[in-house]
Structure formats: structure tokens, C-alpha cells
N, CA, C and O atoms as a MOPAC input file, in Angstrom:
PM7 MOZYME 1SCF
protein

 N     97.77200 1   178.44800 1   105.44900 1
 C     98.17900 1   177.78200 1   106.83400 1
 C     97.18600 1   177.01600 1   107.08500 1
 O     97.49600 1   175.84100 1   107.28400 1
 N     95.41500 1   177.43500 1   107.18400 1
 C     94.52900 1   176.52700 1   107.67000 1
 C     94.63200 1   175.06200 1   106.46100 1
 O     94.49800 1   173.88200 1   106.78300 1
 N     94.87300 1   175.53900 1   105.21000 1
 C     94.77700 1   174.36600 1   104.18000 1
 C     95.89300 1   173.24100 1   104.41900 1
 O     95.70800 1   172.05500 1   104.14700 1
 N     97.12400 1   173.78200 1   104.98600 1
 C     98.18800 1   173.10100 1   105.40800 1
 C     97.91200 1   172.05300 1   106.85900 1
 O     98.17300 1   170.85000 1   106.84600 1
 N     97.47400 1   172.61400 1   107.78300 1
 C     96.27400 1   172.02900 1   108.61900 1
 C     95.89100 1   170.96000 1   108.50000 1
 O     96.31900 1   169.91300 1   108.98400 1
 N     94.97600 1   171.17400 1   107.78200 1
 C     93.81800 1   170.06000 1   107.19600 1
 C     94.43500 1   168.86800 1   106.33500 1
 O     94.06400 1   167.69800 1   106.23000 1
 N     95.52000 1   169.56600 1   105.74300 1
 C     96.18600 1   168.40900 1   104.94100 1
 C     96.58100 1   167.63800 1   105.84900 1
 O     96.19600 1   166.46900 1   105.81700 1
 N     97.62900 1   168.17700 1   107.10600 1
 C     98.27600 1   167.65200 1   107.98300 1
 C     97.41700 1   166.72400 1   109.08100 1
 O     97.98100 1   165.74600 1   109.57200 1
 N     96.35400 1   166.97700 1   109.37000 1
 C     95.33100 1   166.27000 1   110.10000 1
 C     94.80700 1   164.90600 1   109.31700 1
 O     94.91800 1   163.80200 1   109.85100 1
 N     94.22000 1   165.08400 1   107.98600 1
 C     94.04000 1   164.11000 1   107.04500 1
 C     95.12000 1   162.84100 1   106.90100 1
 O     94.84700 1   161.69600 1   106.54100 1
 N     96.28200 1   163.31700 1   107.24400 1
 C     97.48600 1   162.78800 1   106.82000 1
 C     97.63000 1   161.52700 1   108.04800 1
 O     97.79600 1   160.33400 1   107.79000 1
 N     97.53800 1   162.03100 1   109.20600 1
 C     97.86300 1   161.66700 1   110.55600 1
 C     96.46200 1   160.49700 1   110.53700 1
 O     96.50600 1   159.29500 1   110.79800 1
 N     95.23400 1   161.34800 1   110.12700 1
 C     94.03200 1   159.90500 1   110.38600 1
 C     94.01300 1   159.22700 1   109.92900 1
 O     93.66300 1   158.18300 1   110.47900 1
 N     94.41200 1   159.22300 1   108.36700 1
 C     94.85800 1   158.04300 1   107.33900 1
 C     95.63100 1   157.13300 1   107.96600 1
 O     95.28100 1   155.95400 1   108.00400 1
 N     97.00900 1   157.65000 1   108.65100 1
 C     98.02400 1   156.68100 1   108.68000 1
 C     97.42900 1   155.86500 1   109.90500 1
 O     97.51300 1   154.63900 1   109.83400 1
 N     96.82000 1   156.44700 1   111.05000 1
 C     96.14000 1   155.97700 1   112.32000 1
 C     95.33400 1   155.13900 1   111.81900 1
 O     95.54900 1   153.93000 1   111.90300 1
 N     94.51700 1   155.52600 1   111.35500 1
 C     93.36900 1   154.36800 1   110.50400 1
 C     94.05100 1   152.89500 1   109.73900 1
 O     93.55400 1   151.78000 1   109.90200 1
 N     95.28600 1   153.17500 1   108.88300 1
 C     95.84700 1   152.26000 1   108.15700 1
 C     96.56800 1   151.66800 1   109.37000 1
 O     96.05200 1   150.56500 1   109.54600 1
 N     97.40000 1   151.85100 1   110.17800 1
 C     97.97100 1   151.19900 1   111.21900 1
 C     97.04000 1   150.12800 1   112.40000 1
 O     97.51600 1   149.17900 1   113.02300 1
 N     95.94900 1   150.51300 1   112.43800 1
 C     94.53200 1   150.08500 1   113.07400 1
 C     94.49400 1   148.80800 1   112.41600 1
 O     94.81300 1   147.75200 1   112.96200 1
 N     94.06900 1   148.93500 1   111.14400 1
 C     93.37500 1   147.70600 1   110.54800 1
 C     94.27100 1   146.99200 1   110.31500 1
 O     94.09800 1   145.81700 1   110.63800 1
 N     95.66300 1   147.38700 1   109.63700 1
 C     96.94300 1   146.66900 1   109.67100 1
 C     96.96300 1   145.49100 1   110.75600 1
 O     96.99700 1   144.30700 1   110.42000 1
 N     96.93800 1   145.92100 1   112.08400 1
 C     97.16500 1   145.04500 1   113.29600 1
 C     96.03900 1   144.09700 1   113.46400 1
 O     96.25500 1   142.92000 1   113.75500 1
 N     94.53700 1   144.68900 1   113.24800 1
 C     93.19600 1   143.92000 1   113.31700 1
 C     93.50500 1   142.73600 1   111.84000 1
 O     93.42100 1   141.51100 1   111.93200 1
 N     93.75700 1   143.27700 1   110.93900 1
 C     94.12400 1   141.83200 1   109.87400 1
 C     95.01900 1   140.85000 1   110.37900 1
 O     94.80100 1   139.64100 1   110.45600 1
 N     96.18600 1   141.55200 1   110.76400 1
 C     97.52100 1   140.60300 1   111.62100 1
 C     96.84700 1   139.62700 1   112.48400 1
 O     97.04800 1   138.41400 1   112.52700 1
 N     96.10500 1   140.25700 1   113.09600 1
 C     95.24400 1   139.14300 1   114.22600 1
 C     94.52500 1   138.45900 1   113.84700 1
 O     94.52900 1   137.39700 1   114.46800 1
 N     93.61500 1   138.53500 1   112.82300 1
 C     92.64400 1   137.93500 1   112.26300 1
 C     93.24100 1   136.70200 1   111.59400 1
 O     92.73200 1   135.58200 1   111.62500 1
 N     94.43400 1   137.05000 1   110.95700 1
 C     94.92200 1   135.94000 1   110.17500 1
 C     95.59700 1   134.77300 1   110.87600 1
 O     95.98400 1   133.78400 1   110.25500 1
 N     95.73500 1   134.93000 1   112.28400 1
 C     96.32000 1   133.53900 1   113.08300 1
 C     95.25900 1   132.65000 1   113.35700 1
 O     94.14700 1   133.07300 1   113.67400 1
 N     95.55400 1   131.29400 1   113.24700 1
 C     94.29500 1   130.42200 1   113.35800 1
 C     95.31100 1   129.29200 1   114.13500 1
 O     96.52200 1   129.48400 1   114.23600 1
 N     94.55500 1   127.96900 1   114.71900 1
 C     95.43500 1   126.94200 1   115.38300 1
 C     96.35100 1   127.45300 1   116.11400 1
 O     96.29100 1   128.37800 1   116.92400 1
 N     97.34000 1   126.69800 1   115.73700 1
 C     98.25300 1   126.69300 1   116.86500 1
 C     99.01600 1   127.93900 1   117.09400 1
 O     99.53100 1   128.19400 1   118.18300 1
 N     99.07600 1   128.59800 1   116.21400 1
 C     99.84400 1   129.86000 1   115.76800 1
 C     98.96200 1   130.92600 1   116.62800 1
 O     99.55500 1   131.82300 1   117.22700 1
 N     97.52200 1   130.82500 1   116.68700 1
 C     97.17900 1   131.60700 1   117.40100 1
 C     96.57800 1   131.41500 1   118.76600 1
 O     95.90600 1   132.24200 1   119.38100 1
 N     97.05000 1   129.71800 1   119.30600 1
 C     97.28200 1   129.80900 1   120.35600 1
 C     98.45000 1   130.09400 1   121.23300 1
 O     98.31800 1   130.37300 1   122.42500 1
 N     99.74300 1   130.01000 1   120.54500 1
 C    100.74500 1   130.65200 1   120.87300 1
 C    100.96700 1   132.15500 1   121.24900 1
 O    101.53300 1   132.70800 1   122.19200 1
 N    100.23600 1   132.63900 1   120.03800 1
 C    100.31900 1   134.20100 1   120.16700 1
 C     99.47000 1   134.36500 1   121.54700 1
 O     99.84900 1   135.15500 1   122.41200 1
 N     98.50200 1   133.70800 1   121.67500 1
 C     97.49300 1   134.15600 1   122.92300 1
 C     97.95100 1   134.29500 1   124.27200 1
 O     97.66800 1   135.14600 1   125.11500 1
 N     98.92200 1   133.02800 1   124.33200 1
 C     99.77700 1   132.79500 1   125.49500 1
 C    100.88800 1   133.87800 1   125.29100 1
 O    101.00900 1   134.72300 1   126.17800 1
 N    101.52800 1   133.91500 1   124.43800 1
 C    102.79800 1   135.03600 1   124.36400 1
 C    102.67600 1   136.53100 1   124.41500 1
 O    103.41300 1   137.38500 1   124.90700 1
 N    101.68600 1   136.59700 1   123.85100 1
 C    101.24700 1   138.11800 1   123.68300 1
 C    100.46800 1   138.93700 1   124.72500 1
 O     99.79200 1   139.89300 1   124.34200 1
 N    100.53000 1   138.61700 1   125.98100 1
 C    100.03300 1   138.97700 1   127.12000 1
 C    100.84900 1   139.95700 1   127.65100 1
 O    100.54800 1   141.01600 1   128.20100 1
 N    102.22200 1   139.32100 1   127.34300 1
 C    103.44200 1   140.22000 1   127.75100 1
 C    104.33700 1   140.73100 1   126.77800 1
 O    104.95400 1   141.78700 1   126.91600 1
 N    104.41400 1   139.92400 1   125.72000 1
 C    105.10900 1   140.13100 1   124.43200 1
 C    104.70800 1   140.58700 1   123.19900 1
 O    103.59000 1   140.11400 1   122.99400 1
 N    105.01900 1   141.18700 1   122.38700 1
 C    105.04600 1   141.75300 1   121.01700 1
 C    105.32900 1   140.55600 1   120.31200 1
 O    106.11500 1   139.71800 1   120.75300 1
 N    104.51500 1   140.39700 1   118.86600 1
 C    104.90600 1   139.09900 1   118.56700 1
 C    106.56000 1   139.35000 1   117.61400 1
 O    107.26900 1   138.35400 1   117.46700 1
 N    106.90600 1   140.35100 1   117.19000 1
 C    108.23500 1   140.86900 1   116.82100 1
 C    109.04600 1   140.43600 1   117.49500 1
 O    109.93700 1   139.78500 1   116.95100 1
 N    109.06800 1   140.64200 1   119.12700 1
 C    110.05900 1   139.97900 1   119.54800 1
 C    109.71300 1   138.21200 1   120.00600 1
 O    110.40300 1   137.42300 1   120.65200 1
 N    108.95700 1   138.11900 1   119.64400 1
 C    109.17800 1   136.44700 1   119.73300 1
 C    109.73900 1   135.77900 1   118.70800 1
 O    110.44900 1   134.77700 1   118.79600 1
 N    109.28000 1   136.57300 1   117.35300 1
 C    109.83500 1   136.40400 1   116.29700 1
 C    110.90100 1   136.24200 1   116.07800 1
 O    111.38600 1   135.25100 1   115.53200 1
 N    111.63700 1   137.49800 1   116.59100 1
 C    112.70500 1   137.61200 1   116.93000 1
 C    113.87500 1   137.15800 1   117.23500 1
 O    115.03800 1   137.50300 1   117.02300 1
 N    113.14000 1   135.99300 1   117.98100 1
 C    113.95500 1   135.10300 1   118.56500 1
 C    113.92700 1   133.38600 1   118.34100 1
 O    114.58300 1   132.57500 1   118.99400 1
 N    113.14500 1   133.14200 1   117.42600 1
 C    112.90500 1   131.92500 1   116.98300 1
 C    113.71200 1   131.34900 1   116.15200 1
 O    113.39900 1   130.22600 1   115.75900 1
 N    114.75600 1   131.86700 1   115.75000 1
 C    115.89300 1   131.37100 1   115.13300 1
 C    117.52700 1   130.86900 1   115.98800 1
 O    118.52800 1   130.18400 1   115.77400 1
 N    116.94100 1   131.72800 1   117.01000 1
 C    118.24500 1   131.73300 1   117.89400 1
 C    118.23600 1   130.60400 1   118.89000 1
 O    119.20300 1   130.23700 1   119.55700 1
 N    116.97100 1   130.08000 1   118.90600 1
 C    116.84800 1   129.01100 1   119.76500 1
 C    116.55700 1   127.82600 1   119.88500 1
 O    115.41700 1   127.75100 1   119.42700 1
 N    117.02300 1   126.35900 1   120.37600 1
 C    116.60300 1   125.32600 1   119.81300 1
 C    115.60600 1   124.86500 1   120.82700 1
 O    115.41800 1   125.55100 1   121.83200 1
 N    114.83300 1   123.54500 1   120.59800 1
 C    113.60900 1   123.22500 1   121.22800 1
 C    113.87400 1   123.02300 1   123.03500 1
 O    112.92500 1   123.22100 1   123.79400 1
 N    115.27800 1   122.60900 1   123.58900 1
 C    115.55700 1   122.62500 1   124.86200 1
 C    115.90200 1   124.07500 1   125.32500 1
 O    115.47100 1   124.30500 1   126.45500 1
 N    116.62500 1   125.19500 1   124.69100 1
 C    116.42000 1   126.40900 1   125.05200 1
 C    115.39900 1   126.87400 1   125.19000 1
 O    115.33300 1   127.68400 1   126.11400 1
 N    113.80400 1   126.56000 1   124.18400 1
 C    112.63700 1   127.05600 1   124.38700 1
 C    112.29400 1   126.67300 1   125.45600 1
 O    112.10500 1   127.44900 1   126.39300 1
 N    112.15100 1   125.45800 1   125.53100 1
 C    111.85500 1   124.37100 1   127.16900 1
 C    112.37200 1   125.50600 1   128.57100 1
 O    111.69700 1   125.75700 1   129.57000 1
 N    113.05200 1   125.76900 1   128.40600 1
 C    113.74600 1   126.62500 1   129.42500 1
 C    113.25400 1   128.02800 1   129.38400 1
 O    112.89600 1   128.49100 1   130.46600 1
 N    113.18300 1   128.67900 1   128.48500 1
 C    112.60300 1   130.08500 1   128.08500 1
 C    110.88000 1   129.97200 1   128.72400 1
 O    110.47300 1   130.74700 1   129.58900 1
 N    110.08500 1   128.95600 1   128.16100 1
 C    108.82900 1   128.86500 1   128.40800 1
 C    108.56100 1   128.53300 1   129.35600 1
 O    107.47100 1   128.95400 1   129.74400 1
 N    109.28400 1   127.66500 1   130.24900 1
 C    109.25900 1   127.30200 1   131.84700 1
 C    109.53100 1   128.77600 1   132.53100 1
 O    108.52600 1   129.23900 1   133.07100 1
 N    110.43800 1   129.40200 1   132.58700 1
 C    111.01000 1   130.67600 1   133.23600 1
 C    109.41000 1   131.80600 1   133.12500 1
 O    108.85500 1   132.52200 1   133.95800 1
 N    109.15000 1   131.52200 1   131.84700 1
 C    107.89100 1   132.67800 1   131.87200 1
 C    106.88300 1   132.10500 1   132.53600 1
 O    106.40300 1   132.89900 1   133.34500 1
 N    106.27200 1   130.88500 1   132.53500 1
 C    105.10000 1   130.17600 1   132.97800 1
 C    105.45100 1   130.21300 1   134.72700 1
 O    104.60600 1   130.00900 1   135.59900 1
 N    106.78600 1   130.49800 1   134.94700 1
 C    107.08700 1   130.37300 1   136.49600 1
 C    106.83200 1   131.85500 1   137.19100 1
 O    106.90100 1   131.99700 1   138.41200 1
 N    106.48400 1   133.11500 1   136.14200 1
 C    106.15000 1   134.23500 1   136.69300 1
 C    104.77200 1   134.73200 1   136.76900 1
 O    104.41700 1   135.91100 1   136.74800 1
 N    103.82900 1   133.37800 1   136.88700 1
 C    102.20800 1   133.46200 1   136.98400 1
 C    101.87800 1   133.80600 1   135.75000 1
 O    101.24700 1   134.86000 1   135.82300 1
 N    101.99300 1   133.42300 1   134.55400 1
 C    101.20300 1   133.46100 1   133.46900 1
 C    100.35000 1   132.49000 1   133.50900 1
 O     99.45100 1   132.67200 1   132.68700 1
 N    100.19000 1   131.08900 1   134.39000 1
 C     99.15100 1   130.33000 1   134.23200 1
 C     98.99600 1   129.57700 1   132.94300 1
 O     97.95900 1   129.20500 1   132.39400 1
 N    100.58500 1   129.39300 1   132.47700 1
 C    100.43900 1   128.45200 1   131.53800 1
 C    100.81500 1   127.21900 1   132.44400 1
 O    101.47900 1   127.23000 1   133.48000 1
 N    100.12900 1   125.97400 1   131.68900 1
 C    100.47100 1   124.67100 1   131.96900 1
 C    101.34600 1   124.21300 1   131.38600 1
 O    101.80700 1   124.68600 1   130.34700 1
 N    101.81400 1   123.00400 1   132.06800 1
 C    103.02700 1   122.16200 1   131.40300 1
 C    102.61600 1   121.72200 1   130.12400 1
 O    103.33800 1   121.81900 1   129.13100 1
 N    101.24200 1   121.14000 1   130.11600 1
 C    101.02900 1   120.52300 1   128.41500 1
 C    100.94900 1   121.60300 1   127.41000 1
 O    101.14500 1   121.46900 1   126.20200 1
 N    100.55400 1   122.99100 1   128.21600 1
 C    100.19500 1   124.14000 1   127.40700 1
 C    102.15200 1   124.44800 1   126.62500 1
 O    102.58100 1   124.46700 1   125.47100 1
 N    102.84700 1   124.64400 1   128.07200 1
 C    104.35700 1   124.86600 1   127.89400 1
 C    105.08900 1   123.92600 1   126.62800 1
 O    105.95600 1   124.36400 1   125.87200 1
 N    104.59200 1   122.70500 1   126.59800 1
 C    105.08900 1   121.72600 1   125.61100 1
 C    104.65100 1   122.13500 1   124.14500 1
 O    105.45300 1   122.32900 1   123.23100 1
 N    102.96300 1   122.26400 1   124.01500 1
 C    103.08800 1   122.82800 1   122.76800 1
 C    103.50400 1   123.98800 1   122.42000 1
 O    103.66900 1   123.97600 1   121.20000 1
 N    103.81100 1   125.19200 1   122.95500 1
 C    104.32700 1   126.21500 1   122.70900 1
 C    105.76100 1   125.74300 1   122.29000 1
 O    106.00000 1   125.95100 1   121.10100 1
 N    106.64000 1   125.22700 1   122.91600 1
 C    108.03900 1   124.71100 1   122.59100 1
 C    107.98700 1   123.98800 1   121.32000 1
 O    108.77900 1   124.27800 1   120.42500 1
 N    107.12300 1   123.07900 1   121.17800 1
 C    107.30300 1   122.55500 1   120.21600 1
 C    106.83700 1   123.30300 1   118.96400 1
 O    107.37000 1   123.27000 1   117.85500 1
 N    105.89700 1   123.89000 1   119.28600 1
 C    105.45000 1   124.94500 1   117.81700 1
 C    106.46700 1   125.91200 1   117.79100 1
 O    106.93500 1   125.87100 1   116.65300 1
 N    106.97400 1   126.64800 1   118.36800 1
 C    108.09800 1   127.34800 1   118.66200 1
 C    109.62700 1   127.10000 1   117.83900 1
 O    110.27900 1   127.87000 1   117.13400 1
 N    109.87400 1   125.69700 1   118.25800 1
 C    111.07000 1   125.00800 1   117.79200 1
 C    110.76400 1   124.41700 1   116.32100 1
 O    111.75300 1   124.02400 1   115.70200 1
 N    109.81900 1   124.33600 1   115.85000 1
 C    109.50600 1   124.12200 1   114.97400 1
 C    109.34100 1   124.72900 1   113.70500 1
 O    108.20800 1   125.15200 1   113.47200 1
 N    110.40000 1   124.90300 1   112.63200 1
 C    110.21300 1   125.95400 1   111.73600 1
 C    108.96200 1   125.84400 1   110.75900 1
 O    108.37200 1   126.88500 1   110.47100 1
 N    108.55400 1   124.69600 1   110.26600 1
 C    107.64500 1   124.69200 1   109.72300 1
 C    106.27600 1   125.10200 1   110.18500 1
 O    105.42800 1   125.67200 1   109.49800 1
 N    106.17100 1   124.72400 1   111.48100 1
 C    104.83800 1   125.20100 1   112.01800 1
 C    104.69000 1   127.07600 1   112.43000 1
 O    103.76100 1   127.84400 1   112.17900 1
 N    105.83700 1   127.29900 1   113.04300 1
 C    106.00400 1   128.69200 1   113.43300 1
 C    105.94500 1   129.72000 1   112.26900 1
 O    105.74900 1   130.92100 1   112.45100 1
 N    106.09500 1   129.25600 1   111.30300 1
 C    105.93900 1   130.40200 1   109.93400 1
 C    104.56800 1   130.80900 1   109.86200 1
 O    104.26300 1   131.78100 1   109.17200 1
 N    103.79700 1   130.22600 1   110.44200 1
 C    102.00000 1   130.82500 1   110.91300 1
 C    101.99000 1   131.62000 1   111.63400 1
 O    101.02300 1   132.37100 1   111.50500 1
 N    102.82200 1   131.91200 1   112.60600 1
 C    103.24400 1   133.30000 1   113.49500 1
 C    104.45600 1   134.26200 1   112.87700 1
 O    104.33600 1   135.48500 1   112.79300 1
 N    105.54000 1   133.59200 1   112.49400 1
 C    106.79400 1   134.17700 1   112.16800 1
 C    106.74300 1   134.27700 1   110.52500 1
 O    107.72700 1   133.70900 1   110.05100 1
 N    106.13600 1   134.66900 1   109.82000 1
 C    106.72300 1   134.70400 1   108.34500 1
 C    108.05900 1   135.12300 1   108.08900 1
 O    108.54600 1   135.92100 1   108.89000 1
 N    108.77500 1   134.72000 1   107.08200 1
 C    110.03700 1   135.06900 1   106.91500 1
 C    109.74100 1   136.55700 1   106.34700 1
 O    110.67400 1   137.29700 1   106.03700 1

């Protein structure tokens, strides 16, 4: 019984450490525009939510979405909004944040 409990604890700790380090590696990998967009959007959203929507919206739709988010007190300036929209509506650029 004690051996089973120790094994279970070891598995839990290992899984926890792996999840923590995987998240840290993902954040370290982001640079440039991807890091900028992530820093603005992940204040409220997980990257998975953002990436789940990138193929569903064009530039005009992203502009509406980002403007709505900015109106909620995020402090995202108009120039920053444009950068975010340009990034999210560009398949070539957004792969840095949302790889296939």
C-alpha cells in the first residue's frame, strides 16, 4: 500500500513538473511580434483561444474584435490595435504564435 502511494505521488510530481516546464518553454520561444501580441491578448485569454479563432476571421473581423477588447479597459492603444490585427490576419506572421 505504501509503495503504491509513493508511486502515485512520484507520478503526480513528475507530471506537474513536466506541465510547468512545457509552459515555460512555450513562453520563452515567443519573440518579436508574437511576444507582443501574446503580451496583450493573454492578459485575458489563453493562447489556445486566440489560435482557435485565427482562421475564422479576416482583417476586418479582427479589427472589430480587437477594438471591442480595447474598449474593455485593456489599455491597448490604436497603433497597438493595428499591429495586433495585422499580425492575427497574416497567416505567415501568426505561425510564430499559432503553429499548425
